C-alpha positions in Angstrom: -42.1 48.4 56.2 -38.9 49.0 54.3 -36.2 46.4 54.4 -32.8 47.5 55.6 -31.4 47.7 52.1 -34.2 50.0 51.0 -33.6 52.1 54.0 -30.1 52.8 52.9 -31.2 53.5 49.4 -33.9 55.9 50.5 -31.7 57.7 53.0 -28.1 57.7 51.7 -27.2 60.7 54.0 -28.0 58.5 57.0 -25.7 55.6 56.0 -23.2 56.0 58.9 -25.9 56.6 61.4 -27.8 53.5 60.3 -24.7 51.3 60.2 -23.7 52.4 63.7 -27.1 51.3 65.0 -26.4 47.7 64.0 -25.4 45.5 67.0 -22.7 43.8 64.9 -21.2 46.7 63.0 -18.5 48.3 65.1 -17.0 45.0 66.3 -17.1 43.5 62.8 -15.4 46.6 61.3 -12.7 46.7 64.1 -12.0 43.0 63.5 -11.9 43.4 59.7 -9.4 46.3 60.0 -7.2 44.4 62.5 -7.2 41.3 60.2 -6.3 43.4 57.1 -3.6 45.2 59.0 -2.1 42.0 60.4 -1.8 40.4 56.9 -1.1 43.4 54.7 0.9 45.8 56.9 4.3 44.7 55.4 3.3 45.7 51.9 4.5 49.2 50.9 1.1 50.3 49.5 -2.0 48.3 48.7 -4.8 48.4 46.2 -8.3 47.9 47.4 -11.6 46.9 45.8 -14.5 47.6 48.1 -17.6 45.6 47.0 -20.9 47.3 47.8 -18.7 49.7 49.6 -21.3 52.3 50.4 -19.6 55.6 51.3 -16.2 54.0 51.7 -16.1 53.9 55.5 -14.2 50.6 55.8 -11.7 51.6 53.1 -11.2 54.9 55.0 -10.5 53.0 58.2 -8.0 50.7 56.5 -6.2 53.7 55.0 -5.6 55.0 58.5 -3.3 51.9 59.1 -1.9 51.0 55.7 -1.1 53.3 52.7 -3.4 52.7 49.8 -2.3 53.4 46.2 -5.7 52.8 44.7 -9.1 52.3 46.1 -12.0 51.2 43.9 -15.4 51.5 45.6 -18.2 49.6 43.8 -21.8 50.2 44.7 -25.2 50.2 43.1 -26.2 53.4 44.9 -24.9 56.5 43.1 -25.5 58.8 46.1 -23.2 56.7 48.2 -20.5 56.9 45.7 -20.8 60.7 45.5 -20.4 60.8 49.3 -17.3 58.6 49.0 -15.8 60.8 46.3 -16.2 63.9 48.5 -14.9 62.2 51.6 -11.3 62.1 52.9 -10.2 58.6 52.0 -6.4 58.7 52.1 -5.5 57.1 48.8 -3.4 58.1 45.8 -6.3 57.3 43.5 -10.0 56.9 44.3 -12.2 55.2 41.7 -15.9 54.7 42.1 -17.9 52.3 39.9 -21.7 52.7 39.9 -22.8 49.1 39.0 -24.4 45.9 40.2 -21.4 44.0 41.6 -22.3 40.9 39.6 -21.9 42.9 36.4 -18.4 44.3 37.1 -15.4 43.1 35.2 -12.2 43.3 37.2 -8.5 42.9 36.4 -6.2 41.0 38.8 -4.9 44.3 40.3 -6.1 44.3 43.9 -4.2 43.2 47.0 -7.4 43.3 48.9 -11.1 42.8 48.0 -13.5 43.8 50.7 -17.0 42.5 51.0 -18.5 44.0 54.1 -22.1 43.1 54.9 -23.0 42.6 51.3 -22.9 38.8 50.7 -26.2 38.2 52.5 -28.0 40.5 50.0 -27.0 38.2 47.1 -29.5 35.5 46.4 -28.3 31.9 46.9 -28.3 31.1 43.2 -25.8 34.0 42.6 -23.5 33.7 45.5 -21.0 31.6 43.5 -20.9 34.3 40.8 -20.3 36.9 43.5 -17.3 35.1 44.8 -15.9 34.5 41.3 -16.2 38.3 40.6 -14.4 39.0 43.9 -11.6 36.5 43.2 -11.2 37.7 39.6 -9.9 41.0 40.9 -7.2 39.6 43.3 -3.5 39.7 42.5 -1.5 36.6 43.3 -1.2 36.5 47.1 -4.1 38.9 47.4 -6.8 38.7 50.2 -10.5 38.5 50.0 -12.1 39.6 53.3 -15.8 38.7 53.5 -17.3 40.1 56.7 -20.9 39.2 57.3 -23.7 39.8 59.7 -23.5 38.2 63.0 -25.7 38.8 66.0 -24.9 36.8 69.1 -28.6 36.8 70.3 -32.1 37.7 69.4 -32.2 40.5 72.0 -29.5 42.5 70.2 -31.2 42.1 66.9 -34.5 43.3 68.4 -32.8 46.3 70.0 -31.4 47.2 66.6 -34.8 47.3 65.0 -36.4 49.1 68.0 -33.7 51.8 67.6 -34.6 52.2 64.0 -38.3 52.5 64.8 -37.6 55.0 67.7 -35.7 57.2 65.2 -38.7 57.0 62.9 -36.3 56.0 60.1 -38.4 53.1 58.9 -41.1 54.3 56.7 -44.4 52.3 56.5 -45.4 51.3 53.0 -49.0 51.5 51.9 
């Protein structure tokens, strides 16, 4: 069967639907937005780099609470970036970068670097490089928010995969 990352690649139009099936997704995103709002709400406008940002859902949610001057969404999936570009992210400037995150060169221009459910896809021998790339984009007093997968129990994880199977989204491989 397809892994979850292949599932997103093969079905970019189902990104939001697939994410919302995850047992950890909504709570993790709500907590991330609350954390960012708490620590950055006093800034006039912020600049955001969204690592492996998909269709920009988290950046969009943050923009509902804090004005964003520039949002840069980086993803290896070009279709996701097209969806992000045509969405209604409230920002003065939206930039998308189609690239492997480990190959991106950033300037220290971001108040916030988001890494939402991406770090676990990086192999262990490249995790340090990933963090260096993330930190290279931060302004002084900037924040890196690295939100990762968490499932409180095996039953929730199993329910997630059952939902995927019930929806016939997972495609068996020969």
